[in-house]
C-alpha positions as CSV (number, residue, x, y, z in Angstrom):
1,M,0.0,0.0,0.0
2,S,1.4,3.4,-0.9
3,I,2.0,6.1,1.7
4,K,-0.9,8.1,0.1
5,D,-3.2,5.2,0.7
6,L,-2.0,4.7,4.2
7,F,-2.6,8.3,5.0
8,K,-6.0,8.3,3.4
9,T,-7.0,5.2,5.3
10,Y,-5.8,6.7,8.6
11,E,-7.8,9.9,8.0
12,E,-11.0,8.0,7.2
13,L,-10.7,5.7,10.2
14,S,-9.7,8.6,12.5
15,K,-12.9,10.4,11.4
16,K,-15.0,7.3,12.1
17,A,-13.4,6.9,15.5
18,N,-14.1,10.6,16.3
19,E,-17.7,10.2,15.2
20,A,-18.1,7.0,17.4
21,D,-16.6,8.9,20.3
22,Q,-19.0,11.8,20.0
23,A,-22.0,9.4,19.8
24,W,-20.8,7.6,22.9
25,D,-20.2,10.9,24.7
26,K,-23.9,11.7,24.2
27,E,-25.0,8.3,25.8
28,P,-22.1,7.2,28.0
29,E,-24.2,4.3,29.5
30,N,-24.9,2.8,26.1
31,E,-22.7,-0.3,25.8
32,K,-23.3,-0.7,22.1
33,L,-21.9,2.8,21.5
34,E,-19.0,2.0,23.8
35,Q,-18.2,-1.2,21.8
36,A,-18.6,0.7,18.5
37,F,-16.1,3.3,19.8
38,D,-13.6,0.6,21.0
39,E,-13.8,-1.1,17.6
40,A,-13.4,2.1,15.7
41,Y,-10.4,3.2,17.8
42,E,-8.7,-0.2,17.3
43,K,-9.0,0.2,13.6
44,E,-7.8,3.8,13.8
45,Y,-4.8,2.8,15.9
46,E,-3.9,0.0,13.4
47,A,-4.1,2.5,10.5
48,F,-1.9,4.9,12.6
49,S,0.7,2.2,13.2
50,N,0.7,1.3,9.5
51,L,1.2,4.9,8.5
52,V,4.0,5.4,11.0
53,N,5.7,2.2,9.7
54,G,5.2,3.4,6.2
55,I,6.9,6.7,6.9
56,E,9.8,4.9,8.5
57,K,10.1,2.5,5.6
58,L,9.8,5.3,3.0
59,T,12.6,7.2,4.6
60,N,14.8,4.2,5.1
61,G,14.8,4.7,8.8
62,M,15.9,8.3,8.7
63,I,12.6,9.1,10.4
64,D,12.1,6.7,13.2
65,K,8.7,5.4,14.4
66,K,8.6,7.8,17.4
67,T,9.3,10.8,15.2
68,A,6.9,9.6,12.6
69,G,4.2,9.2,15.3
70,V,4.8,12.8,16.5
71,M,4.5,14.0,12.9
72,V,1.2,12.3,12.3
73,R,-0.3,13.5,15.6
74,R,1.1,17.1,15.7
75,K,1.8,18.0,12.1
76,K,-0.9,16.1,10.3
77,E,-1.8,18.9,7.8
78,E,1.8,19.6,6.9
79,L,2.4,15.9,6.5
80,K,-0.7,15.6,4.3
81,A,0.5,18.4,2.1
82,I,3.9,16.7,1.6
83,I,2.3,13.3,0.9
84,E,-0.1,14.9,-1.6
85,R,2.9,16.4,-3.5
86,M,4.6,13.0,-3.8
87,A,4.4,11.1,-7.1
């Protein structure tokens, strides 16, 4: 999977996890909403890990996993702009 695809997947799953979190916040006693959030978050985290690993691999380790994780969390829009300019 390309870095663009990894980023797109992460964005989509992050949005779904946020939506599930908001729904659960409205009804914190609802176990189905809690379970839906847990599942969405697991998928988001897997996509995050795949993206971080993809960045490390793309840069031949010049950007390590820790730094890549920080980039994804704190510099998401800047990272998105760089990835979009890639061939």
